[in-house]
N, C-alpha and C positions, 0 to 999 in steps of 0.2 A: 504493500500500500504506499502511495506517495506520502511525502511530508504535509503537503497541503490537504489531502484527504484526512489524514489523521488528525491534524488540527481542526479541520472543520467538524469531524466526529467528536473530538473532545469538546469543542465549544457548544455544539448542538446538545451533548449529554449533559453539560452542566447548566445551559440556559434552561432545558427543559425539566431540570430536577425539581420535583414537586415541593420540596422544602428549602430551595434555595441552593446557590452555588456551593456554599460550605458543605451542605448534606451531599451534594453530588460529588464533591471531592472525596468525602468520607466513603461513599458508596464504591467508588472506583479506586480507593486506597491511594490516593494521590495527595501529596502536600502542597500546600499554598505556594511554597518557594518554587516548586516545579511548575505551577501555573504561571508565575512571575516570569519565567523563561518565554512564555508565549504572550502575555500581556503586561505591558510595563505599568507599574504603579507610580505614584509620586507621593510628595508630602502630605497631600490631602486624603488620598484614596489608594489603597493597596490594589492588587490584581483582583482579589475576590470581590472587594466592594465595587470596583469598576464593573465586572461581569455581572454582579447582582442588580446593579442599575439597569443593564441591557436586559437582563432576564425579566425584571419586573416590567419593564416597557413592552417586552414582548407579550407578557400575559395580558396586560391592559389592552394592547392592541387587538389581541385575539378576543377578549371580552367585549371590546367596542365592535368589532365585526359581527360577533354573534348577536349582540344587542341589536344591530341594524337588520340582521337576517331574520330574527326571531322577535321583532317588536311586539306582536300580539301576545307571544309567550311572555315577555316581560310584563306587559300590562296584566296579564292574568295572574302571575305569581308575585310581582313586586321586584324591585331592583335587588334588594339584599338576598332574597331566596333565589334569583336568577344568578347572581354572582356565585353563590354557593353551589348551585347546579353546575354552572360552568366549571367551577373548580374541580368539583367530582369528576365531570366529564373528561377534562383535559387531563387529569391524573389517569383515568381509565383508558382514554383513547386520545393519546397525544397525536397531534398532527404529524402525519407521515410524509407529507409533500412539501417542497420549498415554497410552493405558492400557498397563501392563505385563502385562496378561492374556495376551497372544499373543507375548511375546518369544520363546518358544522354538518357535513354529510351523515355522520353516524349519530348526531344528538337525537333525533326522533327515536331510533331504536334503543338507545341508552336510556332516554327518558322513560320509555315503556317500562322498564325494570327498575326505576329509581322510586324512592319513598314518596316524592311528590305525586307520581302517578297512582299510587295507592289512594291518596287523598281526593285526586281529581283524574280519573281515568281518562277523560277526554283530552287532557294535556298532549299526550303522544300524538294523538290525530291532529291537533292544532299544530304541533311542531312539523308534522309531515306535510300538512297543507302549506305552512310557510316555506318549508325546504323545497317543495314542488315549484313554488313561486321563484325562489332563487334560481333553481335549475333552468326554468322557463326563460328568464331574463339574462342569465348569465352563462349560457351554453358555450359549448366549444366554439372557437373560432373557425370560420370556414376558409376554404383556400381563396386568397384574393384573386380577382380577375384582372386581366391586363387591359389596357386601353383598347388594344386591338380587338380583344374578345368582345369587349362591350359594343365597339363599334360595328362589329358584325352581327349583332343581335337585330332582330326586327323589333319595331316599337312594342308589338304584343309580347314578345319574349322578353324585352327589357322590363316591362312593368310587372312581368310575372316572376322576376327573380326574388328569391327569398333574401330577406334582410338579417 
């Protein structure tokens, strides 16, 4: 494995550690001075503290994305309970893709087995509906057409192109 790939894997492991970077270091039996060879500290923050800031920002960004994707679910359960749900979800189902586009793909199924669904069984279906809306409007990108391909279309074919 290349040094870059190893560094990326290390940073991902630490950024996604549920209890923070310090806990992540303990889990992989790494000392903070070893991390300092990868991330420079200074008089204000050491390497662990710096990476903790990034890890916290990453969690809050994912929470923000999920709030946007599941706004009706947030309204139904409240912000604090949604925060706790997302925390549980990201521990159980960490994002497995570099893009955050699909971070909520498994939330409806996760929610179906979560204690919140025992209180309100319809929450999982609400989450499925909201996820379907996300998938509908944020589908995979199609192949772009060239200008020559567009010029070759008849007017009827042009207006029938899917967007």
